[in-house]
C-alpha positions, 0 to 999 in steps of 0.5 A: 806576158809579153816577152818584152814585158818579162825584161821590163826592169830593164827599162828603168835606167837606174836598174839597167845601169846596176844590172849591166855592171853586175853582170858583167862582174858576175861573168868574171866571177864564173871564170875564177874557181876553175882558174884558181884550181889549176893556179894552186894545182897545177901551176903551184904544184899544191895539193887538194888540202893546200885548194881546200885552205885556199877556198876556205881562205874566202868563205871564213872571212865572208862569215865573220864580217857580214855582219859588220858589213850589214851595218856599215850598209845601213849606215852609208850610202849602199853603192858606195859600200859596194863600189869601194868593195869593187875597188878592192876585189878588183885590186886583189884580182890584179895582183894575184894576175901580176903573181901568177904571170910573172911566176912569183906566186906563193901559196901564202900570198894566194891565201892571204889576197883570197882572204881580203877578197872574202872580207870585201865581199862581205861588205858588198853582198848586204849592201846590194841587197838593200840597193836593188829596191831603190833601183827599180819600181815595186812591181818589177822587183821580182823581175829585176831579182830574176834578171840578177839571178839569170845573169849569175846563173850564165856566168856559172854555166859559161865561165867555168869552160872558158876559164878551163880552156884559158887555163889549160892552154895559157895561163891562169893569170889571164882569167884574173886579168878579165876578172879585174877588169869586170870589177872596174866595169861593175865600179863605174856603173855604180859611180853612175848610179843617180838614186834618191837616197831614203833617209837615215835616222840622225841619232848616233848608235853603237855598232853593238846596238845597230848590230843588235837592231838587225837581230831584233828585225830578223827575230821579229819575223819568224818566217825569216829566222825559221828559213835561215836556220833551215839553210844553215842545216841544208847547206851543212848536210845536203849541199856540202856533202854533195859537192864534197863527195860527188866528185869522188863519186864521178871519178870511181864510178860515172867516168871522171871529171867529164861527168861530174862536169856534166852534173854540174852543167845541169844544175846551171841550166836548171838554175837558168830555167828557175830564173826565167820562171821567176820573171814570169810567176809571181806566187801569192804565197811565195815561201810555200811555193819556194819550200815545195820547189826546193824537195826537188833537189833531193832526187839528185842526191839519191841518184848520186847515191845509187851511183846511177848514170851520169846524164840521169843525175844531170837531168835531176840536178837540172829539175833541182836547179830550177826550183833553186834558182826560183827560190833564190830570185823570189827570197831576195824579193820577199826579203826587200818587201817585208823588211824595213828599208833602213835595217835591210842590209843588217837583216841581210847580212845576219841572213848570209851570216846564219846561212853559211855558218856550218858550210865550212864545216860541212865541207870538211866533216863530209870526207871524214863522215863518209870513211866511217860510214860509207860514201852512200850513207852519207848521201842518204843521210843528205837525202833525209835530211832534205826532205825531213826538213823542208817538210818541217819548215812548211809546219810553221804557219808563218812560212807557209802563210807568208803573203807576197806584198803586191799580191791583193788581200782576198779581201780586195779581190772579193770586193773588186768581183762584188763591187762592194767597198774591201772594208765590208770584209773585214767588217768595217 
């Protein structure tokens, strides 16, 4: 495949417009985590516990309201839902910027504002999953998701370093000014989209009926609900302990913040590679390949448990990042291909809620559990669960046998090679 064709989705005007807005907005998102940490701990003289409360104020509303976001994204034009979310989040970031730059910020204000941000994001994410297929041709859908993933990966490689310099040399509020501006760009791109709206059902249903409809669509696809259940346990038992205990190990044994920064950068670089791989490779059995690539995450967790040198852990993180970067693009594409368009946002909402349901609890429990059984033991449990749960998922036939919908069926391939009609291979 030629290099220009790898980004062929950008030649389609509606997707190009969406991508420009989302890439700009994501760059702002990549700046915020470091700036927020500086704002709480340095500017407001807060503790690690205070920072944890602020971070939880973002995640909990996202989990609580994402189902409502999915219902409304299937009822209303999705670009309008996304645009309103962008306006609300941009206003939140601008307000935080004013509070920080004027020196009048208080911890409770940040908690309230971040909670509003998380609530608005709960409406944005399901709508975004449903909107992408409407902006790009079906054959370029995985490519479009990979390009969006690449922009996210780039943002979270570049953003933290830039935000660290800004926050350390000036005021963290500057970062929030920039992020508010990126939301204005995203909202403008959404307002300029010209899409043919898919017909929606005319019958008026209750909110609970719509919610139940999304649930029914989810459980109808065994491969889908199995992966959502797996993801919820994986984030709880593998990702949360790594993210919580990793900085502690780095501080105790690996050289401190610089070592942890190197490890984080390794993940970002790997996810970039995974996105590039997704531009080129469209496996016939997407979930089989993705599940096998997820196993690449385990070595980095094991090396952290062994307190191996930071460059070695970073290299292992890069390998794991390739697997997860590829998984992210292909998962979105598979969801968009196999779920009915009119239920796509609601199913995406169930996916978000189910996957993240126990993530905050994982953050809360990792520290206390490690104090009882030790950091290394906790991390080895995470390694074990990463391997065992992923292999168990592969035992489910509908996961490993699921085929990409734009991949020719075996009968069609055989027919093309033999010159016989495809029906002959079905006994028709």
